[in-house]
N, C-alpha and C positions, 0 to 999 in steps of 0.2 A: 416442583417448587412449592413450598408451603408459605402461606401468608402469615405475617405476624399478627398477633391479636390487636384489637383496637387500643388496648391499654398500652402496648409497646409503642405503637404509633403516637399515641397521645403523649407518652413519656418523652419521646424524642422531640416532638413538636414543642412541648413546654420547655425542655432544656435549651433548644435552639432559641426560642423567644427570650429566655432569661439571659443567654449570652448576648443577644442583640441589645437588650436593655442595658447590660453592663457596658457594652461598647458605646452606646449612645451617651452614657454618663461620662465616659472617658474622653470621647471626642465627638462633639455634637456637629461637626462639619459634615455636610453631605458631599460625598465624593463625586457623584455625578447624578444626572437625572435619568434614571432608568425606571423600570416598572416598580422598583422598591429602593428605598435609600440604602446605600452601601457604606459600610464603616471599615476604616483601616483595622486590620487584624495583625498582620505581620508575625505569624508564628509558623514553626515547622509542623508538618502533618505527614501522615503516611497514607498513601493511596493503595487500595486493595481491590482485588477482583475475585469473583467466584470461579473456582475451577470446575471442570466437567464433573468431578465427583461431588461438587456442592460445598467444598471447603472454601474458606476465605483465606486468600494468600496475598502476601505483601507484593506489590508491583514496584513501587518506587517511593522515594521521599519527595516531598514538594514543599513549597513555601506558600502558605495561604496569605495572599495580599489583602483581600478585602472580603467582607461577608455581608449578606443581606438575608432577609427571611426567605428568599427564593433561590439563592445560589451563592457561589463562592468563586473568587478569582484566584488562580494558582499560577505559580512558576515552577517548572519542572524540566528535567532533561529527557523525560519519556514522551514520546509522540503518540497521542491518542487520536482516534478517529471520531468524527462527529457521530453522536448517538451511542457511543460506547457506554456501557453501564458499569460503574465502579462504586467504590465506597471510600469515604474519607474518614480517617481515624483521628478524632480529636481526643487528646488526653487531658481532661479537666483536672483542676486541683484536687477534686475528690478522689482521683485515681481510677475512676470507672471509665473504661474505654467506650467510646461512642463511634460506632460504624454507621455513618449516615449515608444513605443511597444517593448517588448522583447520576446524571446523564450529561455527557459531554456536549456542549453547545458549539464551542469553537476551540481550535487548537492551532495557534500560529507560531511559527518559528520567529524568535526575536533576534538572536545572534548566536553563532556557534550552535551548540546542542540545546540551548535554552528555549523553551516554548512557553508561551502565555496561553493558559487554558481557562476557559469559562465553562462552568458547570452549574446545572440547576438541580436542586433537591427534588427527589421523586417520591415524596410522601404521597400515599394514596393507595388505592386498591391495586394498581398495576405493579407497585414496587414490591420487592422481596426483601424484607428486613430480618430474615432469620439470622443474618450475619452476626448480630449481637449475641447470639447463643451458640454460634458455630465458628469459633475463631481458631485458625491454624497458626502455629508459631513458625 
């Protein structure tokens, strides 16, 4: 695995903080008291994983319910395991795809096949963010 440059990590971090600021302006309500304020997002996203060959492959669609600077709450029909490492694909208005690294914190079945997933962003030395340069269709 190769590490992304500090510039790439900084770019993702700045983009995420900008999105958080925009959500704060739209909805200043605090959704709950966790380690960071969470803001309603309610947008479809794609969840991806790295294959054995190193390519980023689509796993499933999900619904991003809320977002904070440390993680995201998702609804999906795919069942993840705690500590799975995946990527969330946000498609901002600019059209640039953002594959942000996540670690699954919890995955609980709500009803039928629908699962509620909590995931934290894994920005830092341990994470592998080459995904933004290595996207498989």
